[in-house]
C-alpha positions in Angstrom: 7.7 27.5 -60.7 5.4 24.6 -61.8 2.2 25.2 -61.4 -0.7 22.8 -60.7 -3.2 24.3 -63.1 -2.6 23.9 -66.9 -2.7 27.4 -68.8 -5.9 26.1 -70.2 -7.6 25.3 -67.2 -6.8 28.3 -65.5 -7.8 30.7 -68.2 -11.5 28.7 -67.7 -11.6 29.6 -64.0 -10.5 32.8 -64.3 -12.9 33.4 -67.1 -15.7 31.4 -64.6 -14.8 33.8 -61.8 -15.6 36.6 -64.3 -18.8 35.6 -65.0 -19.7 35.2 -61.1 -18.7 38.6 -60.4 -21.0 39.8 -63.2 -23.9 37.7 -62.4 -23.8 38.5 -58.7 -23.1 42.1 -59.1 -24.4 44.7 -57.7 -24.6 48.9 -58.5 -22.8 50.6 -55.3 -21.9 54.8 -55.6 -19.2 55.9 -53.5 -19.5 59.6 -52.3 -16.1 61.3 -51.6 -15.6 64.2 -49.9 -17.1 67.6 -52.0 -15.1 69.5 -54.4 -14.7 73.4 -52.5 -14.9 76.1 -55.6 -14.1 80.1 -54.7 -15.3 82.1 -56.4 -14.7 86.0 -56.7 -17.0 88.9 -57.6 -15.9 90.3 -60.8 -17.6 93.7 -60.4 -16.2 95.3 -57.3 -13.2 97.1 -58.1 -10.9 97.0 -54.8 -8.8 99.9 -56.1 -11.4 102.3 -55.4 -11.5 102.0 -51.7 -13.6 99.1 -51.5 -12.1 96.5 -49.6 -11.4 92.7 -50.4 -13.4 90.7 -53.1 -16.6 89.0 -51.7 -15.6 85.3 -52.0 -18.1 82.9 -53.3 -18.0 79.1 -51.8 -19.8 76.4 -53.8 -19.5 72.9 -53.1 -19.5 70.3 -55.7 -20.9 66.6 -54.8 -18.2 64.1 -55.9 -19.2 60.3 -56.5 -18.7 57.7 -58.6 -20.3 54.4 -59.2 -18.8 50.8 -59.0 -19.5 47.2 -59.6 -19.4 45.1 -56.4 -20.8 41.9 -54.4 -22.6 42.8 -51.8 -22.6 40.4 -48.8 -25.1 41.4 -45.7 -24.0 39.6 -42.3 -26.4 37.1 -40.8 -27.3 37.0 -37.2 -26.8 40.9 -37.1 -25.8 42.7 -33.8 -28.2 44.7 -32.2 -27.7 48.3 -31.1 -29.9 49.6 -28.5 -31.5 52.9 -29.8 -32.1 55.2 -26.5 -34.3 58.0 -28.7 -36.7 54.9 -30.1 -36.4 52.7 -27.1 -35.7 49.6 -29.6 -32.5 47.4 -30.5 -31.8 48.2 -34.0 -29.7 45.8 -36.4 -26.0 47.4 -36.4 -25.6 46.8 -40.6 -22.6 45.2 -41.5 -21.7 44.7 -44.6 -19.1 43.0 -47.0 -18.2 44.1 -50.2 -16.0 42.9 -53.3 -14.5 45.1 -55.8 -12.3 45.7 -58.4 -9.1 46.8 -58.5 -10.4 50.5 -59.9 -13.4 50.6 -57.1 -10.5 49.8 -54.1 -8.2 52.6 -55.6 -11.1 54.8 -55.7 -12.1 54.1 -52.2 -9.1 54.4 -50.5 -7.7 57.4 -52.2 -8.9 60.9 -50.4 -11.6 60.6 -47.9 -14.8 58.4 -48.4 -17.4 59.9 -46.3 -20.2 56.6 -47.4 -21.1 54.2 -49.8 -24.7 53.6 -50.7 -25.9 50.2 -51.4 -29.8 49.9 -52.5 -30.3 53.5 -51.0 -28.8 52.6 -47.8 -25.7 54.6 -46.7 -22.8 53.0 -45.0 -19.1 53.8 -43.6 -16.3 52.3 -44.7 -14.8 50.8 -41.4 -11.9 48.5 -42.6 -9.0 49.0 -45.5 -8.6 47.0 -48.1 -8.4 43.4 -48.1 -6.7 41.4 -51.1 -8.5 38.5 -51.9 -6.4 36.3 -54.8 -7.7 33.5 -57.0 -5.0 32.5 -59.6 -3.9 35.4 -61.6 -7.5 37.7 -60.5 -7.8 39.7 -57.7 -10.6 41.0 -55.6 -10.6 43.9 -52.8 -12.8 43.7 -49.9 -14.1 45.6 -47.7 -16.1 45.8 -44.4 -19.3 48.5 -44.2 -21.4 49.8 -41.3 -25.1 51.3 -41.7 -25.0 54.9 -41.0 -27.2 56.1 -38.4 
């Protein structure tokens, strides 16, 4: 199928879109479910009349940082917080990420995404945004309370 955009212009537009992403990107940290490690006590002999070896369970945090364009929604909906007797902004955010970040968010359990020291929960699945041969993915987030 013929294209309305010549190949030279297409490359120029895609480069400009990449420059736009690089100019306005922010670093986000994606926190996944912690990795569980079980270790057995090596000094305990289970054959000398002792019970099963003692287990020690440790959890290792799993997180990774990526670049994203972050858009904060204007006119945030207010949510009444009974504990402090005040209306608090809900904190809706949209992030636009590249394919590797989208895959990391989608695979496994994402606990939260940290943006500028604030924690957000993912409240949508990915939405692909296509521009010529370049694809970005959009997720909607909500502030944790």
